[in-house]
BALOBA-1460 file (C-alpha; in Angstrom, 3 decimals):
// residues 70
<rec num="1" residu="m" x="21.446" y="-33.158" z="-279.234"/>
<rec num="2" residu="q" x="23.024" y="-33.310" z="-275.781"/>
<rec num="3" residu="p" x="26.450" y="-34.430" z="-274.523"/>
<rec num="4" residu="g" x="26.321" y="-38.163" z="-273.850"/>
<rec num="5" residu="d" x="23.926" y="-38.988" z="-276.708"/>
<rec num="6" residu="l" x="24.792" y="-41.935" z="-278.939"/>
<rec num="7" residu="v" x="24.986" y="-40.668" z="-282.527"/>
<rec num="8" residu="r" x="25.355" y="-42.168" z="-285.990"/>
<rec num="9" residu="n" x="27.415" y="-40.681" z="-288.810"/>
<rec num="10" residu="k" x="24.900" y="-40.368" z="-291.672"/>
<rec num="11" residu="n" x="27.788" y="-39.982" z="-294.121"/>
<rec num="12" residu="s" x="29.292" y="-43.386" z="-293.210"/>
<rec num="13" residu="e" x="28.519" y="-46.500" z="-295.232"/>
<rec num="14" residu="s" x="29.074" y="-48.644" z="-292.125"/>
<rec num="15" residu="g" x="26.806" y="-46.515" z="-289.907"/>
<rec num="16" residu="e" x="29.695" y="-45.434" z="-287.675"/>
<rec num="17" residu="l" x="28.596" y="-44.784" z="-284.068"/>
<rec num="18" residu="g" x="29.964" y="-42.277" z="-281.620"/>
<rec num="19" residu="l" x="29.397" y="-40.421" z="-278.362"/>
<rec num="20" residu="f" x="28.334" y="-36.796" z="-278.815"/>
<rec num="21" residu="m" x="30.570" y="-34.642" z="-276.618"/>
<rec num="22" residu="g" x="29.256" y="-31.175" z="-277.413"/>
<rec num="23" residu="i" x="29.352" y="-28.313" z="-279.871"/>
<rec num="24" residu="r" x="32.559" y="-26.625" z="-280.936"/>
<rec num="25" residu="a" x="32.594" y="-23.064" z="-282.277"/>
<rec num="26" residu="f" x="35.110" y="-21.817" z="-284.809"/>
<rec num="27" residu="k" x="35.768" y="-18.102" z="-285.230"/>
<rec num="28" residu="h" x="36.360" y="-16.805" z="-288.729"/>
<rec num="29" residu="n" x="39.575" y="-14.782" z="-288.875"/>
<rec num="30" residu="s" x="40.888" y="-15.096" z="-292.426"/>
<rec num="31" residu="p" x="41.904" y="-11.749" z="-293.935"/>
<rec num="32" residu="s" x="41.669" y="-13.292" z="-297.411"/>
<rec num="33" residu="n" x="37.923" y="-13.953" z="-296.963"/>
<rec num="34" residu="p" x="36.506" y="-11.151" z="-294.789"/>
<rec num="35" residu="g" x="32.855" y="-12.016" z="-295.550"/>
<rec num="36" residu="a" x="33.018" y="-15.561" z="-294.165"/>
<rec num="37" residu="e" x="30.947" y="-16.342" z="-291.086"/>
<rec num="38" residu="d" x="31.817" y="-18.137" z="-287.854"/>
<rec num="39" residu="y" x="30.512" y="-21.707" z="-287.661"/>
<rec num="40" residu="v" x="29.776" y="-24.514" z="-285.221"/>
<rec num="41" residu="c" x="30.012" y="-28.285" z="-285.496"/>
<rec num="42" residu="g" x="29.613" y="-31.312" z="-283.303"/>
<rec num="43" residu="e" x="32.503" y="-32.917" z="-281.456"/>
<rec num="44" residu="v" x="32.174" y="-36.700" z="-281.328"/>
<rec num="45" residu="y" x="34.165" y="-39.585" z="-279.837"/>
<rec num="46" residu="w" x="34.068" y="-42.267" z="-282.555"/>
<rec num="47" residu="y" x="34.178" y="-45.790" z="-281.069"/>
<rec num="48" residu="e" x="35.598" y="-47.547" z="-284.130"/>
<rec num="49" residu="r" x="38.519" y="-45.178" z="-284.708"/>
<rec num="50" residu="a" x="41.862" y="-45.731" z="-283.034"/>
<rec num="51" residu="g" x="44.422" y="-43.368" z="-281.598"/>
<rec num="52" residu="k" x="44.402" y="-39.604" z="-281.780"/>
<rec num="53" residu="y" x="41.717" y="-39.541" z="-284.470"/>
<rec num="54" residu="s" x="39.039" y="-41.075" z="-282.239"/>
<rec num="55" residu="v" x="37.683" y="-37.600" z="-281.386"/>
<rec num="56" residu="g" x="36.711" y="-35.367" z="-284.252"/>
<rec num="57" residu="t" x="34.432" y="-32.634" z="-285.449"/>
<rec num="58" residu="i" x="31.562" y="-33.108" z="-287.887"/>
<rec num="59" residu="q" x="28.801" y="-30.971" z="-289.354"/>
<rec num="60" residu="l" x="25.701" y="-31.244" z="-287.181"/>
<rec num="61" residu="n" x="23.514" y="-32.150" z="-290.167"/>
<rec num="62" residu="l" x="25.681" y="-35.249" z="-290.786"/>
<rec num="63" residu="i" x="24.916" y="-36.918" z="-287.451"/>
<rec num="64" residu="e" x="21.692" y="-38.196" z="-285.945"/>
<rec num="65" residu="v" x="20.816" y="-39.210" z="-282.398"/>
<rec num="66" residu="i" x="20.360" y="-42.966" z="-281.968"/>
<rec num="67" residu="d" x="19.927" y="-43.037" z="-278.190"/>
<rec num="68" residu="e" x="19.530" y="-40.030" z="-275.901"/>
<rec num="69" residu="s" x="21.493" y="-39.830" z="-272.660"/>
<rec num="70" residu="k" x="19.390" y="-39.884" z="-269.510"/>
């Protein structure tokens, strides 16, 4: 998956489409759960969403590439 790819949300009943923007890393820093690991997810611009929620993060296994950017 590369920035610019058209992706589909596999968890969406409507087949929501978006533009893959890249990978976002989150550092674990919770003292209440010291064994937790850092994690990464995809950052996607969702076409059908409006306003400030049009860009969001999603687990990489929940999106699939529909059309690769050239």
